[in-house]
N, C-alpha and C positions, 0 to 999 in steps of 0.2 A: 602452834604446831606441836602440841603435847602428844599427838598421835605418833609423831616420828620417834620420840623418846621411848614409847611403848613398843614400836614396831621394829626397832633396829635389830633385835635378836632374830626376828623372822626374816628380815632382809638379808642378814648375814647367811642364814640357812639357805635362802634362795640362791645367793651367790655361790655357795659351796655346791649346791645341787646342779647349777649350771656348769660349773667346772667338771663335776663328775660325769654329767651327760656329754660334755664335750670330749672327755677322755674316751668314753666308750664309742661315741660316734666316729671320732678320728681313728681309733684303733680298728674299728670295723672297716673303714675305708682303706686304711693303710695295708692291713693284712690281706684283704681280699682283692686288692689291686696289684699284688705282686705277681709277676710272671714266674714260670717254672725255673728259669735261670736264677732269678733273685731268691726264690725259695731255697734252692740248693745252696746258695752262698750264705744263707742265714746261719747254718751250722758252723761256719768259720768266723762268726761275728761276736764271739764271746758268749757269756752265760745268757744274756738277754736274747741273743739271736737263737741259741739252741732251744730256749724255752718257747720262743715264738714258733720255731720250726716244729716242735712237738705239738703245740696247739693246733697247727694247720694240718696235722695228720688226721684229725677228726674234725673237719670243718663244720659239720652239722651241729655237733656238740658246742663248738665255739660260738657259732652264730646264734644258737638258741640261748646261750648264757648272756651274750652281749645284748640281744634284744630284750631278754627278761630284765636285766639291770636297767636298760634305757627306759623301758616301760614303767618300772617301779619308781625310778628317779623322777620321770616326767609327771607321773600321777601325784607324787608327793609335792612336787613343785607347784602344780596347779591347785592342789588342795590348800597349800599355804597362801597362794595368791588369792584364792576365793575367800579365805578367812580374813585376810587383810582388806580385801575389797569391801566386804560387808561391814567391817569396822570403820573404814573410811566413810562409807555411806551413812552410818549412824552418828559419826563424829560431827558436831556442829561446826567446828573449824575447817572441815574438809568439804563434805557434801557429796552429792551424787556425781557431779562433773569430775571431781578429783578421783573418785572411785573408778569411773569409766576410763579416765586417762591412765590410771595406775594399771588397770587390767590390760589395756592395749599395749602399754610399754612392757609389761611382764611377758606378754605373748610374743612380741617382736624380739625381745631380748633372748628368749630361749630358742627361737627359730634361728636367729643370726649367730649367737655366740655358742650354741651347743650343736647346731646342725650344719649350717652353711659354711661358717668360717673354719671350724676344725677339719671338715671333710675336704675343703678346698686346699688347705695347707697339707693335709695328710697325703694327698695324691701327688704332691710335688716332690716329696722325699719319703716314699713308703717304706723303703728298706731301713732307713735310719730311725724312723719313728717306730717301726715294728720292734727293733732292738730295745728301744727305751720303754715301751709299754709291755714287753713280754712278761716281766716278773709280776707287776700289779694285775695284769689281766689273768695270769695263771691263778693267782690267789682268788680273784673274783669268780673264776670258773669253778674252782674247788668248793667255794662256799655255797654256790647255788647248785652244785652237781646233784645232791639228793632230790631236788625238785624237777630236774630235767626229764626223767622218765615220765613223770606226771604230765609235764607240758607236751611231750611227744604223743602220749596216749590221747590227750585232749584234742590235739590238732588232728590226729587220725580219725577220732570219733566225729569231730565237727565236719571233716571233709566227707566222710561217708554219709552223714545225715544231709548235708547240703548238696553234694554231687554224687548220689548213690548209683547213677547209671553210667558214669564215666568208665570206659574200658580202653585198654591199650589198642591202638590200631594195628591191624595185621601188617606183616612185612610186604613191601611193594615188590611185585613181580617184575623181572626185567622186561618182559613183553609189554607190560603196562607202561613202563617208562618209555619204551621205544614208540608206542602208539601216542603217548602224550607229546613226545618230541615232534612226531609227524603232524599232529593236529595243532601244535603250538606256534608254528612259523610257516610262512610262505617263501622265505628266503632259501634258495637252493644251496648256496654256499654255507650259510649258517647251519642248515639241516645236515649237510655233509660233515661239518666239524663236530656237531653234537653227536652224530652217529659214530664218528671216529672215537670220541671220548668215551661213549658208552661201550664200544667194542674194547677199548683199552681197559676199562674197569672190569669187564667180564674176563679178559685175558689175564688180568692181574690176579684174579681169584683162582686161576688154573695154572699159572706159571710158577715154576720153582725159582727161588732166588739165585740158584747157580746159573740159570740161563741169562740173567740180567746183570750179574756181577762183573766188575772189572777184574781180570786175572791178576794174581799177585805180581806177575812180571810187568804189568802196566801201572802199578801203584807207585806213588812218590813217597818213599819211606826215608826217615832220618831218625836218629836216636838223640840228637841234641838240638832242640828247637831254639835254644838261646843263641846258636851260631847263625847270624843273619845272612851268612854267605849262602845258605841253602835256598834263599829266595832269589838268588841270581839265576838259578837254573830255570828252565822253561816250565811254566805251570802246566801240569798234566791236564788231560781232557776232562777228568772228573772234578778238577779244581780243589782237591783236598790233599793236604800234607799229612801223612800218617806218621805218628810218633811212637817209637817202640820203647819197651822197657829197658832195664839194665842188661838183660840177656840178649837184646838185639833181635829177638825172634817174635816176641809177643807185642802186638799192636795194642797200645793202651789208650791213646787219644788221637783226635783228628782235628785239623785246623782248616777251616774254610778260607783258603788264601784269597779267593776272588772276592770275598765279602769283607775283607779286613779294611778297617779305616786306617789312614796314615798314622794316627796316634797309637794304634795297636801293634805296629811293626816293631816297636822297641821292646815289647813284652809279649812274645808269642805264647808263652806258657799260660798267661791270663786269657788269651783268646782261644785256647784249646778246649775241647769238650770230650768227655768220655765216649767210648764206643760200646756197642753191645755185640755179643757173639751169637750167631744163629747157625743152625745146621744147614748144609747145602740142600737138604730136602724140604726146607720150610717154604711155604708159599709166599709170594711177594706181598699179598694182602696182609698176611700175618706179620711180616716184618714191618710193613708200613704202620700197622696198628701199634706195634711195640715201640717204634721210633716216636710216634705221636704221643703215646702215653708217657714216655720218659723224656720228651722234648729234646731228643737227640737227632743227629743228622746222619750218622754213618753206622752201618752194621758190617761187622767182619764175618765172612763166611768160612766155616771150617768143615772138614770132612769127618767121617766116622772115627778117624784116628786122632782128631783134635788138631790136625795140621791146617794152617791157613791156606785157603784156596784163592781168596780174593776179597773184595769189599764192594758194597753197594751203598749209595747215598740216597737220601730222600729226594734229592734233585733228580737222580736217575729215574726213580720210580715215577715221579710226577711227569717228567719228560716223556717217559714211555707211554703214559696215558694220554697226554695232550699233544705231543708232537706228531706231525704227519708221518705216516708209515714209510714214505719214500725218502725220509731224511737219512742222510748217510751216517751209518754207524756200523760197527763191526760186531754187534752182539745180538741183533734181532733179525727178523725175517728180511729186513731191507738189505742185509748183506748177501742175500740170495738173488742173483741176477739171472734172468732167463735170456740166454744168448740167442737161441733158436728153439723151435719145438723139440721137446724131449732132451734139451741140453741146457745146463745151468752152470754158472760160474759162482763159486761160493768162497767166502773168507773162512780160513781155518778156525777162527774164533766165533763163527756163527753158531747159533743154537742148533744142536743136533735134533732136538725135539721139534723145533720150528721147521727144519729141513724135511723131516719125515712127514709133518703135517702138510707142507707145501707139495710134496711129491705124492702124497696119498698112500704111503706105505706104513706098515706097522713099525713101531719103535722097538727095535730088537736090542737096543743098547741100554739096558737098565743101569742107571748110575752114571751114564756118559753125558757130559755137559755140552761139549763142542764137537764139531765135525772132525777137527784134527784129532781129538781124543778118541773118536770112533776108529779112525785109521790106525792110531797108535795101539789101541787094544787089539785090533785084528792082526797087526804085524808084530806086536810085542816089542816095539821099539819106537823111538821118537820119529815122527813122520819125516821122510826124506823125499827128494825129488824123484818122481816115478812110482812111489808107493801107491797101492790101490787096495780097495776092499769092496766086496759086493754089498749092495743095499737093495733088497727086493729085486726088481727087474733092472735096477740101475747099477752102475759101477762108478765109484768115486775115486779120483786119481789126483795126486799132487802134481800140478803142472808148473808151479812157480814157488820158490822159497826165498824170501828175503829175511833181513835181520828182524824186522818187526811184524811181518805178516806172511801167512801161507795162503796161496790161492789154489783152489781145488776145482777140478772139472767133474761134473756129474752128467753122465750120458746113459741112455738106455742101452743095455747089453744086447747085442744082436747074436742070433744063433748062427755060428759059422757054417754049420751044415747046410742051412738054407741059403747062405751066401754062395756056396759052391754050386748049388743047383741053379 
C-alpha cells in the first residue's frame, strides 16, 4: 500500500474541497430559503446577520459568486480524483479495480457530503446558518467580484446565441381571459365563481383604497400591546389590532389577532408587523402590490393633510376579489339594497362611488368616500336624522341613526307640480 503514503496529501486536499463545497451549497440553500420575515429579522441578529442581509440585497451577484466557487471547487476535486485514479491504475499493488472503486467512492462522497447532506441540514435552520456563514461568504463574494461581470456577459451571450428568437409574451387581455374561462369549464357554478373573481380583479384596478378601507372609528387601536387585557375586548371585524406610537396618533404596527398562536399571546410585540402608509387616492391594486412586495398585511390610509382616515388589510382585498358580492358588508356595493323600483336602502359607510355606479348617475362628489360623507359635505355638518341631499334625479335622506351605523333612503325625486296636476 505504498500508494496510500504517496496519496494522503491529495486525499486531505479532496477532504478540504468537500468541506468548502458543502459550505457554499449549504449557504445557498439557507440564504435563498429564507422568507421575507426571516430576512427582515437578520438585521437584528448581530454582525453575521447584517452581513447576510446585505448579501441578499443583490441576490443575482450572490448566486453567481456561490455557483462560481462551487464549480471551481468541484472541478478541482474531480481533477485530483482523476490524477489519483490514474496512479492507482498504474500501481501494481492496486490495479484497475481499485481505481474504479476509488472513482466511484469519490463521486458518491462529493454528491452526499457536499450537496445532499449540507442542503438538507441548511433548510432545517436557515436563519441560524445564514448568520454563521455571513462573514466567510461575504469574503468569498468580494474575492470573485472582479470576475462576475465577465460571467454575466458570458451568460447573456450564450443565451442570445442558443435562444435568439425568444421574446417576451404580450400582456393578456381581460377579454381573452374571460373567453378562456368560458371555454375551460362546463360547470355553471364554477364558471360563475370564476367570472366573479375576474370581475373583482377588474374592479380592484379601478377602485380607490378609500372605498375599501375600514374607517378609523371601526379600527381596534391600542398603544400598549404588552397589556394582555386588550385581548379581552371583542375582536374587530377586520381581525387586526393597531398599535400606535408614543404620541398615540400614529399607527406604527399591526397584529393579526385571529392568526396568533397560543405561544404568541405572551409576546404581542414579536407578533406585530410594520404598516405602510398610502394616500386615499391610491388604487387597491397598487396597495396590494406594495403589500406583497414588502410582505406586510396592513396599509394605513391618510388624506392630503396626513390625517389617518382608516386602514385596509390584505385579507380585505382578497375577500373583495373572491367573496360573493351579496356577502353582508358595510363598505361595498352589497350595502346598497333595492327595496322597490327606484328606491334603495343604503348604509352610511357604503361607497359613494359604488352608489353612483349602481344608480347610473355622475359622481359629483370628488374626494368623497362614503354616502354619509356626501350628505355631510352638502349640509356642512355631521349627518343627522332627516338630513338629505340631491343626487341626480335621486334624493338621499338619513332615515335611521344608531351608534354604529347610519341608514339612508335613496328615492327618485318627483316633480311636485306634476303631482298637483
